[in-house]
C-alpha positions as CSV (number, residue, x, y, z in Angstrom):
1,M,0.0,0.0,0.0
2,A,1.4,3.5,-1.1
3,S,1.1,6.4,1.3
4,L,-0.9,9.5,0.2
5,T,2.2,11.6,0.9
6,D,4.4,9.5,-1.3
7,I,1.9,9.5,-4.2
8,Q,1.4,13.2,-4.1
9,A,5.2,13.7,-3.9
10,A,5.6,11.4,-7.1
11,L,2.9,13.4,-9.0
12,R,4.6,16.8,-8.3
13,E,8.0,15.3,-9.2
14,A,6.5,14.1,-12.7
15,G,4.7,17.3,-13.3
16,I,1.2,15.7,-13.2
17,D,-1.8,17.4,-11.5
18,G,-3.3,14.3,-10.1
19,W,-3.9,10.5,-10.3
20,L,-7.4,9.3,-10.9
21,F,-8.1,5.7,-10.0
22,A,-11.3,4.1,-11.3
23,D,-12.8,0.9,-11.1
24,F,-15.9,-1.1,-12.0
25,R,-16.3,-4.7,-10.9
26,R,-12.6,-5.0,-9.8
27,R,-11.3,-4.7,-13.3
28,D,-8.3,-2.6,-11.8
29,P,-6.5,-4.8,-9.4
30,I,-3.5,-2.4,-9.6
31,S,-5.7,0.3,-7.9
32,Y,-6.8,-2.1,-5.1
33,H,-3.1,-3.0,-4.4
34,I,-1.7,0.4,-4.5
35,L,-4.4,1.9,-2.4
36,G,-4.5,-1.1,-0.1
37,L,-8.2,-1.7,-0.7
38,D,-10.0,-4.9,0.5
39,Q,-10.9,-6.9,-2.7
40,S,-13.5,-9.0,-0.9
41,G,-17.1,-8.1,-0.6
42,L,-19.5,-6.5,-3.2
43,A,-18.1,-4.2,-5.9
44,T,-20.9,-3.8,-8.4
45,R,-20.8,0.0,-8.9
46,R,-18.3,2.4,-10.4
47,W,-16.0,4.3,-8.0
48,F,-13.4,6.9,-8.6
49,Y,-10.7,8.2,-6.2
50,F,-9.0,11.3,-7.3
51,V,-5.5,12.1,-5.7
52,P,-4.4,15.7,-6.4
53,A,-0.7,16.5,-6.6
54,K,-1.5,18.9,-3.6
55,G,-4.7,19.1,-1.4
56,V,-7.4,16.7,-0.2
57,P,-8.3,13.6,-2.3
58,T,-11.8,13.0,-3.5
59,K,-13.8,9.8,-3.3
60,I,-16.7,9.4,-5.7
61,V,-18.9,6.3,-4.7
62,S,-22.4,5.0,-5.4
63,A,-25.3,5.4,-3.0
64,V,-25.6,1.6,-3.4
65,E,-22.0,1.0,-2.0
66,P,-21.3,4.2,-0.1
67,G,-18.6,2.7,2.1
68,K,-16.5,1.2,-0.7
69,L,-13.6,3.7,-0.2
70,G,-14.1,4.3,3.4
71,T,-10.6,3.3,4.4
72,L,-9.1,6.0,2.1
73,E,-8.3,9.7,3.1
74,G,-10.3,12.5,1.5
75,S,-13.8,13.9,1.1
76,T,-16.7,11.8,-0.2
77,L,-19.2,12.5,-2.9
78,I,-22.1,10.0,-3.2
79,Y,-23.8,9.7,-6.5
80,R,-27.1,8.1,-7.4
81,S,-27.5,8.9,-11.2
82,W,-25.0,8.8,-14.0
83,P,-25.5,12.5,-14.6
84,Q,-24.6,13.3,-11.0
85,L,-21.5,10.9,-11.4
86,H,-20.4,12.8,-14.3
87,E,-20.9,16.2,-12.5
88,F,-19.0,15.0,-9.4
89,L,-16.1,13.8,-11.6
90,H,-16.0,17.1,-13.5
91,V,-16.0,19.1,-10.1
92,S,-13.3,17.0,-8.8
93,L,-11.0,17.4,-11.8
94,D,-11.6,21.1,-12.0
95,G,-8.2,22.9,-12.3
96,S,-6.3,19.9,-13.5
97,R,-4.6,19.9,-16.7
98,R,-2.9,16.6,-16.8
99,V,-4.2,13.6,-15.0
100,A,-2.7,10.1,-14.7
101,M,-4.8,7.0,-15.2
102,Q,-4.3,3.3,-15.8
103,Y,-4.0,4.0,-19.6
104,S,-1.2,3.5,-22.2
105,P,-1.0,5.6,-25.4
106,N,-1.5,3.2,-28.4
107,N,-1.7,0.3,-25.9
108,N,2.2,0.3,-25.9
109,I,2.2,-1.1,-22.1
110,P,-1.1,-3.2,-22.1
111,Y,-0.4,-4.4,-18.6
112,V,-1.5,-0.9,-17.1
113,A,-4.0,-0.2,-19.9
114,I,-7.1,-0.9,-17.7
115,A,-9.3,2.1,-17.9
116,D,-11.8,1.6,-20.6
117,A,-12.1,4.0,-23.6
118,G,-15.3,5.4,-22.6
119,T,-14.1,6.5,-19.2
120,I,-11.0,8.1,-20.9
121,D,-13.4,10.0,-23.3
122,L,-15.4,11.2,-20.4
123,V,-12.4,12.5,-18.6
124,R,-11.0,14.1,-21.7
125,S,-14.4,15.8,-22.3
126,F,-13.8,18.0,-19.2
127,G,-10.8,19.5,-21.0
128,V,-8.2,17.2,-19.1
129,E,-5.2,15.6,-20.7
130,V,-5.0,11.9,-19.6
131,V,-1.4,10.6,-19.3
132,S,-0.2,7.1,-18.6
133,S,0.3,5.9,-15.0
134,A,2.7,3.4,-16.1
135,S,5.8,4.8,-14.4
136,L,3.8,5.6,-11.3
137,V,2.5,2.1,-11.2
138,Q,6.0,0.7,-11.4
139,R,7.1,3.1,-8.5
140,F,4.4,2.0,-6.2
141,D,3.5,-1.6,-7.4
142,G,6.5,-2.8,-9.5
143,L,9.6,-2.4,-7.4
144,V,11.1,-4.8,-4.7
145,D,12.6,-3.5,-1.4
146,G,15.4,-5.1,0.6
147,K,13.2,-7.4,2.5
148,G,11.3,-8.6,-0.7
149,Y,14.9,-9.2,-2.4
150,E,16.0,-11.3,0.5
151,S,12.8,-13.6,-0.1
152,H,13.6,-13.7,-3.7
153,L,17.2,-14.9,-2.9
154,R,15.9,-17.5,-0.5
155,A,13.3,-18.9,-3.0
156,G,16.2,-18.8,-5.5
157,R,18.5,-21.1,-3.6
158,L,15.6,-23.6,-3.0
159,T,14.5,-23.4,-6.6
160,D,17.9,-24.0,-7.9
161,R,18.2,-27.1,-5.8
162,I,14.8,-28.3,-7.0
163,K,16.0,-27.7,-10.6
164,D,19.2,-29.8,-10.0
165,E,17.1,-32.6,-8.4
166,S,14.9,-32.7,-11.6
167,F,17.7,-33.2,-13.9
168,E,19.2,-35.8,-11.5
169,L,15.8,-37.5,-11.4
170,I,15.8,-37.7,-15.2
171,G,19.3,-39.2,-15.3
172,H,18.6,-41.7,-12.6
173,T,15.4,-43.0,-14.2
174,L,17.0,-43.2,-17.7
175,R,19.8,-45.2,-16.2
176,E,17.3,-47.5,-14.5
177,G,15.4,-48.2,-17.8
178,G,13.4,-45.0,-18.3
179,G,9.5,-44.3,-18.2
180,L,9.5,-40.8,-16.8
181,T,7.4,-38.4,-18.7
182,E,7.5,-34.6,-18.9
183,F,4.4,-34.4,-16.7
184,D,6.1,-36.6,-14.2
185,V,9.0,-34.3,-13.8
186,A,6.6,-31.2,-13.7
187,S,4.6,-33.0,-10.9
188,F,7.9,-33.8,-9.0
189,I,8.9,-30.0,-9.1
190,L,5.5,-28.8,-7.8
191,R,5.7,-31.4,-5.0
192,R,9.1,-30.3,-4.1
193,I,8.1,-26.7,-4.2
194,E,5.3,-27.4,-1.7
195,E,7.7,-29.4,0.5
196,E,10.3,-26.5,0.6
197,G,7.4,-24.1,1.9
198,M,7.1,-22.4,-1.3
199,S,4.2,-22.0,-4.0
200,S,4.0,-21.4,-7.7
201,D,1.1,-19.9,-9.8
202,G,1.3,-22.5,-12.6
203,T,2.6,-25.7,-13.9
204,P,6.3,-25.9,-14.5
205,I,7.3,-26.1,-18.4
206,V,9.0,-29.4,-19.0
207,G,9.4,-30.3,-22.6
208,V,11.5,-32.4,-24.8
209,N,12.3,-32.1,-28.6
210,E,9.7,-30.0,-30.5
211,H,7.3,-29.5,-27.3
212,P,9.2,-26.4,-25.9
213,A,9.1,-24.7,-29.4
214,D,5.7,-23.8,-28.0
215,P,7.2,-21.3,-25.5
216,H,4.4,-21.8,-23.1
217,F,4.0,-25.6,-23.4
218,E,2.3,-27.1,-20.4
219,P,2.7,-30.8,-19.8
220,T,-0.4,-32.7,-18.9
221,S,-1.0,-36.4,-18.2
222,S,-2.5,-36.7,-21.6
223,N,0.0,-34.8,-23.9
224,A,3.2,-35.7,-22.0
225,K,6.0,-37.6,-23.7
226,V,8.5,-40.1,-22.1
227,I,11.8,-38.7,-21.8
228,Q,14.2,-40.8,-23.7
229,P,18.0,-40.9,-24.4
230,G,18.8,-38.4,-27.3
231,D,16.2,-35.9,-26.2
232,T,16.7,-32.2,-26.1
233,L,15.2,-30.8,-22.9
234,L,14.0,-27.6,-21.4
235,I,12.7,-27.0,-17.8
236,D,11.2,-23.6,-16.8
237,L,10.2,-23.3,-13.1
238,W,9.2,-20.4,-10.7
239,A,8.4,-20.3,-7.1
240,K,8.2,-17.9,-4.1
241,M,8.1,-18.4,-0.3
242,N,4.9,-19.0,1.5
243,T,5.0,-15.7,3.5
244,P,3.3,-12.4,2.9
245,G,5.1,-10.0,0.6
246,S,7.4,-12.8,-0.8
247,I,8.9,-12.3,-4.3
248,Y,9.1,-14.9,-7.2
249,Y,12.3,-16.5,-8.5
250,D,12.0,-17.7,-12.0
251,I,14.6,-19.7,-14.2
252,T,14.9,-21.7,-17.4
253,W,17.7,-24.3,-18.0
254,C,18.3,-26.6,-20.9
255,G,19.9,-30.0,-21.2
256,F,20.3,-33.1,-23.4
257,S,19.9,-36.8,-22.4
258,G,23.2,-38.0,-23.5
259,R,26.7,-36.9,-24.1
260,T,26.7,-35.5,-27.6
261,P,24.0,-33.0,-28.4
262,P,23.1,-32.3,-31.9
263,A,25.2,-29.6,-33.6
264,R,22.1,-27.5,-34.3
265,Y,21.1,-27.6,-30.7
266,L,24.5,-26.4,-29.6
267,E,24.5,-23.7,-32.2
268,I,21.2,-22.1,-31.1
269,W,22.3,-22.7,-27.6
270,R,25.3,-20.5,-27.9
271,H,23.3,-17.8,-29.6
272,V,20.8,-17.5,-26.7
273,V,23.6,-17.5,-24.1
274,D,25.3,-14.6,-25.9
275,A,22.0,-12.7,-26.3
276,R,21.2,-13.0,-22.6
277,D,24.7,-11.9,-21.7
278,A,24.5,-9.0,-24.1
279,A,21.3,-7.8,-22.3
280,V,22.7,-8.2,-18.9
281,A,25.8,-6.4,-19.8
282,F,23.9,-3.5,-21.5
283,V,21.9,-2.9,-18.3
284,Q,25.1,-3.2,-16.2
285,K,27.2,-0.8,-18.2
286,K,24.3,1.8,-18.6
287,L,24.0,1.9,-14.7
288,E,27.8,1.9,-14.3
289,R,27.9,5.1,-16.4
290,G,25.2,6.7,-14.3
291,E,22.6,6.4,-17.0
292,T,19.1,4.7,-16.7
293,P,18.4,1.9,-19.1
294,L,14.9,1.4,-20.5
295,G,13.0,-1.9,-20.8
296,F,12.8,-1.8,-24.6
297,E,16.5,-1.0,-24.9
298,A,17.6,-4.1,-23.1
299,D,15.4,-6.2,-25.3
300,D,17.0,-4.7,-28.3
301,A,20.5,-5.6,-27.0
302,A,19.5,-9.3,-26.8
303,R,17.5,-9.3,-29.9
304,K,20.2,-7.9,-32.0
305,V,22.4,-11.0,-31.2
306,I,19.8,-13.4,-32.3
307,N,18.9,-11.3,-35.4
308,D,22.6,-11.2,-36.4
309,A,22.8,-15.0,-36.0
310,G,19.9,-15.2,-38.5
311,Y,17.2,-16.6,-36.0
312,G,15.4,-13.4,-35.5
313,D,12.1,-14.9,-36.8
314,H,12.5,-17.7,-34.1
315,F,12.8,-15.4,-31.0
316,V,9.1,-15.0,-30.7
317,H,8.6,-13.3,-27.4
318,R,9.9,-10.4,-25.4
319,T,13.4,-10.8,-23.6
320,G,12.0,-10.5,-20.1
321,H,9.3,-9.6,-17.6
322,S,9.0,-7.8,-14.3
323,I,9.0,-10.0,-11.3
324,G,7.2,-9.2,-8.0
325,E,4.7,-11.0,-5.6
326,E,3.3,-12.2,-8.9
327,D,5.6,-14.0,-11.3
328,H,4.8,-11.4,-13.9
329,G,4.9,-8.1,-12.0
330,N,3.8,-4.6,-12.7
331,G,7.2,-3.1,-13.3
332,A,9.2,-2.5,-16.6
333,N,9.4,-5.4,-18.9
334,I,12.3,-6.2,-21.2
335,D,10.4,-5.7,-24.3
336,N,10.5,-4.0,-27.6
337,L,8.7,-6.8,-29.7
338,E,5.4,-7.4,-28.2
339,T,5.0,-4.0,-26.7
340,H,7.3,-0.9,-26.6
341,D,8.2,-0.7,-22.9
342,D,9.8,2.6,-22.3
343,R,9.8,2.4,-18.5
344,P,13.2,2.8,-16.7
345,L,15.0,0.0,-14.9
346,V,15.6,1.9,-11.6
347,P,16.6,0.7,-8.2
348,G,14.2,-1.9,-6.9
349,A,13.5,-3.2,-10.5
350,L,13.5,-7.0,-10.6
351,F,13.2,-8.8,-14.0
352,S,14.0,-11.8,-16.0
353,I,16.2,-12.0,-19.0
354,E,15.2,-14.9,-21.1
355,P,15.9,-15.0,-24.9
356,G,15.1,-18.1,-26.7
357,I,15.2,-19.7,-30.1
358,Y,12.3,-21.9,-31.2
359,L,12.3,-24.3,-34.3
360,P,8.8,-25.6,-34.7
361,G,8.5,-29.3,-35.0
362,Q,12.2,-29.8,-34.0
363,M,13.7,-28.2,-30.8
364,A,14.0,-25.0,-28.7
365,V,16.3,-23.4,-26.3
366,R,15.8,-20.6,-23.7
367,T,18.1,-19.4,-20.9
368,E,16.7,-17.5,-18.0
369,V,18.2,-15.5,-15.2
370,D,16.7,-12.8,-12.9
371,V,18.3,-9.4,-12.5
372,Y,17.9,-6.9,-9.6
373,V,18.9,-3.1,-9.7
374,T,20.2,-2.5,-6.3
375,A,19.7,0.6,-4.2
376,D,23.1,1.8,-5.1
377,G,22.4,1.4,-9.0
378,R,24.1,-1.9,-9.7
379,A,22.4,-4.7,-11.6
380,E,22.8,-8.1,-10.0
381,V,22.1,-11.5,-11.6
382,T,20.5,-13.2,-8.5
383,G,21.4,-16.8,-9.3
384,P,23.8,-19.0,-11.3
385,A,23.8,-18.3,-15.1
386,Q,23.8,-21.5,-17.2
387,R,26.7,-21.4,-19.6
388,D,26.7,-25.0,-20.9
389,L,24.1,-27.4,-21.6
390,I,23.3,-30.0,-18.7
391,L,24.6,-33.4,-20.3
392,I,22.6,-36.1,-18.6
393,D,24.4,-39.4,-18.1
394,V,22.1,-42.0,-19.5
395,A,24.5,-45.0,-19.3
396,S,23.4,-47.7,-17.0
């Protein structure tokens, strides 16, 4: 939950006259999180909360749910009809020229583009310029503090161990005659995550050969293949501690069940490692020079390596995503492909760097590390970075 004092200071610093929070039927979880609102109970009517850069905030709520924003500071206006709602909103915004909302021009950053077009139209009809709240959202709901970072590192140590155990399980089973499926390994990972006092919001990606050429392949009991000698292998897993405020750790590692991987597999592996390292180095060097890297710039640094290698069409997703209490957080993403994320990578930013090359019907590689920008402006890779493919001993 962000304090009113901090929000108003950020607005003044950004030269924005106010921040208009707006919701209908809990469409905007960002507002609930930043304002510290309870998401339980009824939420069937529109509400607005306007925080001016200076002065007292205004709550606009329905007569049907008059206590919806009762925990927040400010004066309260209770509307019954839509004309009255429009009037109250107009009065609240009077004197404001530029107001932030959960909006993104051209939908460049869709993760914060929550306010509907009609509400944007209404606010603009009052002669108010609507600007994106993306950087404000990152500041108050997308950065990780020292305590959160410690929880991330703790989850990382445990998750790395589970990753190692997973590759060891595959090797042991193959040496004993095989029969282990992708789904079996994913189930093992989830069980170990729970045993270590952690949780995950999805099924780990465990795929052999052509399966991970679908970047979000999800193994099930019905689609899973048996892992065999000679298979290429990708494992993507993520987890966080089961304590309030804990932060996710997210990694992807690749291997081969045998001693001699295919030449093509080795080739594309080298390219993604180089791309990962290029993105990390770009962020680190920018910060060392006292400059602020932007999300899309780091994506460009990784993508150039893969483009130059001739595999640009096979790198089909952004280079990385923000990480927080949710695996995909509300901070800057490393993206200039799916979106144009021009948010800065500032102290407290935690994000993945995970380039990949995907050859449909054949094979895929991805390598993923997490990077944290420290309070003193350094970019730290928060766990081990895979340099070589894991070669699984399959000989009995």
